[in-house]
N, C-alpha and C positions, 0 to 999 in steps of 0.2 A: 775909360769905361768901354767894355766890349760892345761891339755892334749888336743891337737888338737884345741887350742884357744877357748875351751869351746863350740864347735859346737854341742855337744850332743851325740857324739859317740866316742868310743875308737879305732875304726877300721880306719886305715890310708886311705884305698881306699874309704870307705864310707864318711869319713870327706872331702876328696877332692871333691867328688861328691856333697856334700851338699853346699860347698862353690861355686861350679859352678852353682848350682840351685839358690843361692842368686844372682849371676851375671845375670841369666835369669830374675829373678824378678825385678832387677834394670835396665833391658834392656841394659845391657852391653854385653850380649851374647845371641845368639838365642838358642832355645830349641834343634834344630838339632845339632848345634855346641857343645853344652854342652854335649850331649850324646856321640858324637865322641871323644871329649877330655877326658871325663870320662873313656871311654873304654881304651884309650891309657895310662891314668894316672894309671889304675889298674896294668899295666905292671911295671911301676916304683915302685908302692907300694909293689909289690911282691919282687922286687929287694931290696928295702930298708929293708923290713922285714928280708930277708935272710942275711942282713948285720947288723942286730941288731937294726935297726931304725924303731920304730913303731908309732911315733908321728910327726905331722907337725911341732911342735916346735923344733924338733931336726934334721929336714932336712936342709942340708947346701949346698951351691954351690959346695963345694968339693965333696960331695956325688953324686950330679947330674953330675959333670964332670967325675967321675969314671964310672958312669952309661953310659954316652955318649961314653967314650972310649971303653967300652965293646960292645956297639952298633957298633962303628967304626970297631972293629975287625970282627964283623959279616958281615958288608958290604964288607970288604976286602976279606972275605972268600966266598963271593957270597951267603950268607945265608939270606941276607936282602938288600933291595934297599936303596940307599942313601936318596931318598925322604922320605921313611917310617921312617928311623932313624931320619931325621930332624923333622918329625912330632911328634915322641915320645919325643924328647927333648923339642920341642915347647909346647907340652901338659903339661909337667912338669912345665915349666915356667909359663904357663897360670894359673895353679892351685895355684902355690906359690904366684903369683901376686894378686890372689883373697883373700888371707889371710890377717889378720890385720898387720902382720909384713912386714917391707920393704924387698924387694927382688932384688938382683942384677942378671939379666938374664944371663943364661949360653949360650954361643954361640956354636952352633953345629960344625962349621968349626974351628974357632979359638981356642976354649977351649977343644973340644973333638976329633978333627982330623977327623971328618966325611967329606967325599968328598962333593964337591958342587953338588947340584941337577942339572940334565939336563932334561929339559922339552921337548926336541925334540926327537920324536920317530925315530929310525934308522932301525927298522925291521918291515916288514909288519905283521899285526896281523894274528896269526894262524887261528883264527875264520873266516877269510875271505874265506878260502877254504871250500866250501860246504861239501866235503867228510869228512874232518877232524871234522867239526862241527857235522855232522850226526853221526859219530862214537862216539863222546863224548856224544851225547844225547842217543844213543843206550846203552852206558855203564851205564848211569844213570838209564835207564829203566830196564836194566838187573839186576841192584842192587836194584830193587823195589823202585826206587826213582823218582816217577812221578813228585813230586813237584820240584825236582831239574831240571828235563828235561824241565818243564814248565818255571821255573825261567830263565834257560839258553836261552830259546826261546825269552823271553821278553827282556833280555839283548842284545841278538844278533840282533833282528829285530826292536826293538824300542829304543835301546840305553839306557836302564834303569840301574841305579845303583842297586846293590843287595837289598838294603833296599827298594828302590822304587818299585822294582818288587815284593818283598815279601808282601808289604802293598797294592798293587794295587787291586782294585775290578775289576777283569778282565771281569766279566759279564757286569757290567755297562760300562766299557771302550769299550767293543765290540759294545754295543748299540750306544755309542757316535761315534765310528769310522764309523759305517754303516750309521748313520744319518748325521753326520757333516764332515766326512773326516779327523778327527783328534782325538787325545786322550789327555785329560787334566791330568797332573801329579801333584798331590797336597801333597800326604803323603810321608814322608821319604826324601824329597828333601833337598838339601844343603841350609842352611840358611832359610829353610821354605818357599822358593819362588816357586810358582807354574809355570808351563810352559805347552805348548802344543807341541805334536809330530805329524807331519802330517802323514797321511796314504798314502803311495805311492807304496806299494807292497802287493800282495796277501799273502806273507809270514807273514806280520804283522797281518793280520786278522786271519790267521791260528794259530799264536802264542797266540793271545788273546783268541781264541775259545778253544784251548787246555788248557790254564791256567784256563779258566772258568770251564771246565769240572773237572779239578783236585780240584779246589776250592770248588765245590759242593754247599751246602747250606750256607757255611761260606762266609764272606765278603772279604777274601784275602787268600793267599797261606800258611800263618802260621797256623798250626793246632790249633783248638779251645782250646785245653788243654795246650797250650804252650805260654809263654810270649815272647816278642821280644828278651829279654835277653837270654832265654832258646833256642831260635831259632838259636843262634850263633853257637852252636855245630853242628847241622845238616847242617848249611850253610857252615861250614868249611869242612865237608865231601863232599859237592857238589863241592866246589872249588878244593879239592884234586882230585876228580874223573876227572874233566875237565882238570886239570893240567897234570894228568897222560897221557891223550890222546893227548892234544894239546901242552903241554909244558908251557902253560900259564893259568891264572885264568879267573874269570868272567870279570874283567876290560878289558881284551883283547877283549872280545866280544863287548864291547862298542866301542872300536877302530875299530873293523870290521864294525860296523854300520856306524861309521863316514866316513870310507874310501868308503863305498858303496854309502853314500849320496854325498860325494865329486864328485864321478863319475856321479851321476845323475844330479847334479847341474852344473858341468862344462863340462861334456862330455869327461873328461880325467881322467886317474888314478891319485890317490893321490900321492904326491911326494915320500912318503915312499914306495909305490908300484912301481912307475915308475923309481925311483932312481934319479929323478930330477923333477923340476917343469915344467910341460908341458903347463898347462893352462896359460892364460894371467894373469898379476898381478891383474887387476881389477876383473876378474872372480874368481881368487883364493881367493881374499879378501872377495868378496861377499859370496862365499861358506863357508869360515871359519866363517863369521859372523852368517850365518844361522845355521851351525852345532853347533857352540857354544851355541846358544839359545836352540837348540833341546836337547843338552846334559846337559843343566842347568848351563852353565858357562857364566859369564859376561865379560870375557877377551878373546879377539881374540887370543892373543899369546898362551893361554893354549891349543888351538886346535892343536898346533904343536905336542903335546904329543900323539895325536891320528892319525894325517894324515901325520906327517913329517913337516920339516921346509921349509919356503920360504926364499930363499937367498935374503936378503935385509939389509939395514943399519937400526939399531934400535937406533941410536944416539938420534933421536928426541924423541923416547919413553923414553929413560933414562932422557932426559931433562924434559919432562912433568912429569915423576914420581917424580923428585926432586921438581918441582914447586908445586905439589899437596900433598907433605908430610904432611903438617898441615891442609889440606883441610877437612879431615874427622873429625877432632877434633871440628870443629865448626858446629852448627846446629844439626839436627837429624842425628844420626850416621848411621842408616840403609840407609836413603835416600842419605846421602853424599857418602857412600861406593858405592852405585849404580851409582851415578853421576860421581864419580871418575872413575869407570869402563868404563863408556861411554866416558869420556875424553880420557882415554888410548886407547879405541877402535878407536877413531878418529885419535889419534897420530899414531897408527899402520897403519891405512889406508893411512895416509899421507906418511909414510915410503914406502909403496908399490908404491907410485907415485914418489918416489925419493927425497922427502923432507928430509933434514938433520937436520934442526932445525926449531923452530917456526917462525923465521924471514922469512923463505921461504914459509910459509903457507899463503894462501890468498883465494880470492873469488873462484878460480877454484877448489881448494881442497874441499871446503865446498859444492859447487854445485854438484860435482861428488859423494861426500859422501851421499848427500840426495838421489841420485839414488840407492845407495846400500841398503837403508832402506825404500824404497818406499812401501814395503809390510807391514810395521808396521802401527799401528793405529795412528790417528791424535794426540792423547794424548801422545803416546810414542815418536813420532817424535818431539813433542813440548818439552818433557823432555830432549831429545838429544840436542835440540837447547839451552835450559837453561844451559846444561852442557858446550856447546861450548862457550856460553856467559861468563861463569865463567872462562873458559880457557883463553879467550881473556883478561880478567882482570888480571889474574895471570901472563900472559906472557907480560903484558904491551903493548898490541896491541891497536891501536886506533880504535874507532868505535865499531860496533858489527858484528858478523857473519851474513850472509844472512839467513833469516828464511826458513824453509822447504816449498816447494810449497804446496798450498792447494789442496784438492781433485779435480781431473780433469785437473789440470795445466800440 
């Protein structure tokens, strides 16, 4: 058998990247997801090489299990989060499934002993403290790292991921913010899906202005003589400087943005800050829905990893997840994934109202749900209705859900 299944390179890391690129061309994977998986795959490739394995044809489930057990040890020692370890194992499975040979996926929990991921934040983000954030920015500036200070400002005040912040044309974004009251994020987003971030604070305008000054004549924060891949090294230095001051990295600044927005939207501190949920369930859900959109997530439950959990029964969500297992396999995958996310968002909303299963869901739940997304465009609300209609069919409910009210109703 040809080395690396004849992909055209003898390098294990590069071979994996090329198979992922094929997946993008076949529309089985988004470009952004491919880049993320490729970066994680390189870590496995280095591990495999150190164990005498340099070809995809000789990668075995046993090797991946051994890799996973090493990751598990790092999690146990506090050197790595369980979530990241899961992602590394998942990336390896993704690459191996993309090759011509059949592959039996390795399970992070059952096969490698990696602890289950918890998506509920239990500690308030350090970046929420203005003084600690100011000290972190000062440390970056003292290290002659104005780009890092600007990137941190975009993460903290606009909730941008590090890649989004690095690729943002801050000058153009500032013009959009001043003219339209929001900023459109298109580059570096998860799944390649654009979103808008509202301008609700003068700190956001300041962050954009400072980033624009650092950017200079270039179109983003990455130096002109540096590729995105080369940028990863200085980005790591930025993360380390912030972590030295706050104890957390750039992602923690996104959580600080989310908690700040939660207070703006509900008038109450986020559960992770207050220690419990103070806002009403309806207000809490509506805030989570908005924050999820602004952070670039399509699942409301993911917001718990930023603002803390809302104590409610998620039995109905589990039921709906099971109902929609095969849903994405039919039709356009990207559209089906988005529609499934909308279905799960509705299920989570019903859970906030006390619904335990789909049998208990009816007209009242749908009517109240429309109120939480009244700010959406007519087209988007219609897409949500199509998602609910599919849910009605999957759950065996009679009739159809009520449509969203038209403009002015």
